[in-house]
C-alpha positions as MATLAB code, in Angstrom:
seq = 'MKYSQTIGIIAVFALLGCCFLPWIEVSSLHKTFSGINGKVNDNLTFGTQIIMHSFFGVFLLAFFLIQKIWAKRANILFGLMNLGWAIKNYILFSMCRQGDCPKVLPALYLVVLLAFIIQVMVLIPKMEIKSNGN';
ca = [
       0.000    0.000    0.000;
       1.382    3.340   -1.036;
       0.541    5.297    2.114;
       0.779    2.559    4.744;
       3.848    4.057    6.438;
       2.312    7.540    6.591;
      -0.992    6.218    7.933;
       0.909    4.169   10.520;
       2.894    7.183   11.720;
      -0.253    9.317   11.993;
      -2.010    6.503   13.874;
       0.868    6.268   16.385;
       0.645   10.002   17.130;
      -3.157    9.812   17.341;
      -2.940    6.881   19.773;
      -0.559    8.819   21.997;
      -2.914   11.801   21.827;
      -5.842    9.602   22.880;
      -3.977    8.732   26.058;
      -4.552   12.322   27.197;
      -8.324   12.070   26.677;
     -10.665   10.608   29.327;
     -11.137    6.839   28.946;
     -13.686    5.967   31.628;
     -15.915    7.744   34.095;
     -16.707    6.137   37.445;
     -19.843    7.773   38.781;
     -19.554    6.372   42.319;
     -16.104    7.937   42.740;
     -16.950   11.060   40.723;
     -13.678   10.587   38.826;
     -12.562   10.336   35.223;
      -9.553    8.227   34.277;
      -7.277    8.370   31.247;
      -3.992    6.927   30.061;
      -2.205    9.613   32.071;
      -4.229    9.652   35.276;
      -5.129    6.230   36.612;
      -4.838    6.749   40.362;
      -7.968    6.051   42.386;
      -6.312    5.985   45.802;
      -3.157    4.594   47.379;
      -4.544    1.039   47.299;
      -6.011    1.085   43.771;
      -4.330    2.501   40.714;
      -4.642    1.783   37.006;
      -1.159    3.142   36.390;
       0.150    5.477   33.727;
      -0.651    3.635   30.513;
       0.947    6.188   28.191;
       4.424    5.052   29.259;
       4.185    1.690   27.493;
       2.308    3.133   24.521;
       5.100    5.717   24.191;
       7.764    3.013   24.447;
       6.155    0.980   21.668;
       5.414    4.159   19.713;
       9.073    5.201   19.581;
      10.068    1.873   18.055;
       7.068    1.867   15.708;
       7.913    5.352   14.432;
      11.571    4.511   13.956;
      10.847    1.265   12.137;
       8.194    2.904    9.954;
      10.887    5.324    8.780;
      13.710    2.797    8.278;
      13.460    1.156    4.860;
      15.119   -2.154    5.716;
      13.508   -5.580    5.825;
      14.657   -6.224    9.408;
      12.967   -3.006   10.545;
       9.681   -4.018    8.920;
       9.852   -7.435   10.570;
      10.645   -5.924   13.971;
       7.774   -3.486   13.487;
       5.354   -6.416   13.346;
       6.484   -7.436   16.831;
       6.127   -3.947   18.287;
       2.767   -3.482   16.575;
       1.486   -6.713   18.131;
       2.785   -5.740   21.562;
       1.119   -2.333   21.237;
      -2.168   -3.946   20.175;
      -1.968   -6.365   23.099;
      -1.326   -3.487   25.493;
      -4.335   -1.577   24.108;
      -6.601   -4.624   24.506;
      -5.297   -5.111   28.048;
      -6.111   -1.465   28.800;
      -9.613   -1.876   27.421;
     -10.254   -4.949   29.579;
      -8.682   -3.411   32.688;
     -10.455   -0.072   32.450;
     -13.889   -1.251   31.304;
     -14.436   -4.150   33.705;
     -16.951   -3.896   36.525;
     -15.642   -3.939   40.082;
     -17.833   -4.804   43.068;
     -20.998   -4.202   41.072;
     -19.907   -0.752   39.907;
     -19.468   -0.543   36.136;
     -17.635    2.458   34.673;
     -18.976    4.479   31.777;
     -16.608    3.752   28.885;
     -15.846    6.893   26.893;
     -15.033    6.975   23.145;
     -11.287    7.549   23.616;
     -10.823    4.046   25.068;
     -12.460    2.512   22.002;
     -10.327    4.777   19.818;
      -7.114    3.531   21.463;
      -7.958   -0.056   20.520;
      -9.032    0.972   17.006;
      -5.838    2.952   16.408;
      -3.687    0.091   17.716;
      -5.479   -2.211   15.253;
      -4.885    0.283   12.408;
      -1.192    0.435   13.334;
      -1.013   -3.360   13.246;
      -2.594   -3.476    9.788;
      -0.155   -0.826    8.527;
       2.887   -2.753    9.794;
       1.661   -5.835    7.941;
       1.502   -4.052    4.567;
       4.697   -1.959    4.303;
       5.717   -0.269    1.091;
       9.206   -1.403    0.180;
      11.175   -1.376   -3.034;
      12.191   -4.914   -3.985;
      15.606   -5.193   -5.596;
      16.182   -8.038   -8.013;
      19.356  -10.131   -7.933;
      19.554  -10.192  -11.687;
      18.452  -13.814  -11.989;
];
């Protein structure tokens, strides 16, 4: 695909931007949680999810830009790890606890969708194939 690398890079930046948006709203606590702010109290915290998305994003961006076959193969691994992390975040944030279900906001769905788009873009890289002359 001609624009797969560009779409992948834009999707990585969009995913990191979605980490700043609210992901869930817990009405009983009167709190909103995101990929940046996941602290409920000292005993319960969702963590700072943007750290791992940023870690994977740095490698994804670098390997999208490097036009070598090893970089494209490594990008598949980092894309899968990023997608797995996004699915884990969706499960962790959206699950009901002690009968209290959070209101899932669109940004959490968007994180999973963008991670899936990134994974599709790493599977269809645009590379020039050089012939050996055979």
